[in-house]
C-alpha positions in Angstrom: 113.9 106.0 123.7 115.0 104.2 120.6 114.7 106.4 117.0 114.5 105.1 113.7 115.7 106.6 110.7 113.2 105.4 107.7 114.9 107.5 105.2 118.4 105.6 105.9 116.6 102.3 105.8 115.0 103.5 102.2 118.5 104.3 101.0 119.9 101.1 102.1 117.2 98.9 100.3 118.1 101.0 97.2 121.8 100.7 97.5 121.5 96.8 98.2 119.1 96.3 95.3 121.6 98.0 92.7 124.8 96.4 94.2 123.0 92.7 94.2 121.8 93.5 90.6 118.0 93.2 91.3 115.4 94.3 89.0 113.1 95.9 91.6 113.0 96.8 95.0 110.0 97.8 97.2 109.4 100.0 100.7 107.0 101.2 102.7 105.8 104.8 101.2 106.1 108.1 102.2 106.0 111.8 100.7 109.9 111.8 101.4 110.6 108.8 100.0 108.5 109.3 96.9 110.0 112.8 96.5 113.6 110.9 96.3 112.4 108.6 94.1 111.2 111.0 91.7 114.6 112.9 91.6 116.3 109.6 91.2 114.1 108.8 88.1 114.6 112.4 86.7 118.6 112.1 86.9 118.5 108.6 85.2 119.6 106.6 88.4 116.7 104.4 88.5 114.2 103.5 85.5 110.8 104.1 87.2 108.9 103.9 90.4 105.2 103.4 91.2 103.2 103.9 94.3 100.6 101.0 95.1 98.0 100.3 98.0 95.8 102.4 99.5 96.4 104.6 102.7 98.3 102.9 105.6 99.3 100.0 103.3 101.0 102.2 100.4 104.3 100.8 99.1 106.6 102.3 96.5 108.2 99.9 94.0 111.1 100.9 92.4 112.6 99.5 89.0 116.3 99.5 89.0 118.5 100.7 85.8 121.4 99.1 84.6 123.7 99.8 81.5 125.5 96.8 80.1 125.2 94.9 83.5 126.8 97.9 85.4 124.2 99.6 87.9 123.4 103.2 87.0 123.4 104.1 90.7 127.0 103.6 92.0 126.7 105.1 95.5 124.1 106.4 97.9 124.9 107.7 101.2 122.7 109.1 104.1 124.2 112.8 105.2 121.8 114.0 107.7 121.0 111.2 110.3 118.4 111.9 113.3 121.3 112.1 115.8 123.3 114.8 113.6 121.0 117.0 111.1 123.1 118.9 108.6 121.2 122.1 107.3 123.0 124.2 104.4 121.9 127.3 102.9 122.0 127.5 99.4 125.5 129.0 98.6 127.1 126.4 100.6 125.7 123.3 99.5 128.5 120.9 98.8 128.9 119.5 95.4 129.1 115.7 94.8 132.4 114.3 93.1 132.8 117.9 91.6 129.4 117.9 89.9 129.3 114.3 88.9 126.8 113.2 91.5 123.8 115.2 93.1 122.8 115.9 96.8 119.0 115.7 97.5 117.6 118.1 100.1 114.4 118.7 101.9 113.2 122.4 101.9 110.3 124.4 102.5 109.6 124.0 98.5 109.7 120.4 98.8 112.3 117.8 98.2 114.6 119.1 95.7 118.3 118.6 94.1 121.2 120.6 94.8 121.2 122.4 91.4 117.5 123.2 92.0 117.8 124.6 95.6 120.8 126.9 94.2 118.3 128.2 91.2 115.4 128.7 93.6 118.1 129.9 96.4 116.8 127.9 99.1 118.4 125.9 101.4 117.7 123.1 103.7 118.6 119.6 105.1 120.8 117.7 103.4 119.1 113.8 103.1 121.4 111.9 101.1 124.5 112.2 98.3 123.9 110.1 94.9 126.5 109.5 92.4 
């Protein structure tokens, strides 16, 4: 039985759009994808995002951010995959580039960045690392 990594596909769409110098990119909507986009916007890696459409036809459109022609989002990698889930308690969440990047986790409190997980003392599955 084949599995499909929809979060990994979303991260690849964003990574490719950033490295190709695209103004926008779009993907199918889900709550986790919207949570990731919200964190990327709050941290300044993307300019904006919007959700369009209704019910099963919802899409999320992301506006990329560049500073002097250089992408704000230099790297984004998937950590926990469907074949190898990675769970961390809040004390052991790894730091990305000694605090220069962020980790995005899915927790019982929703999709959170690593510093929010440490502050709220919740652990979870680490989705990706961004720098």
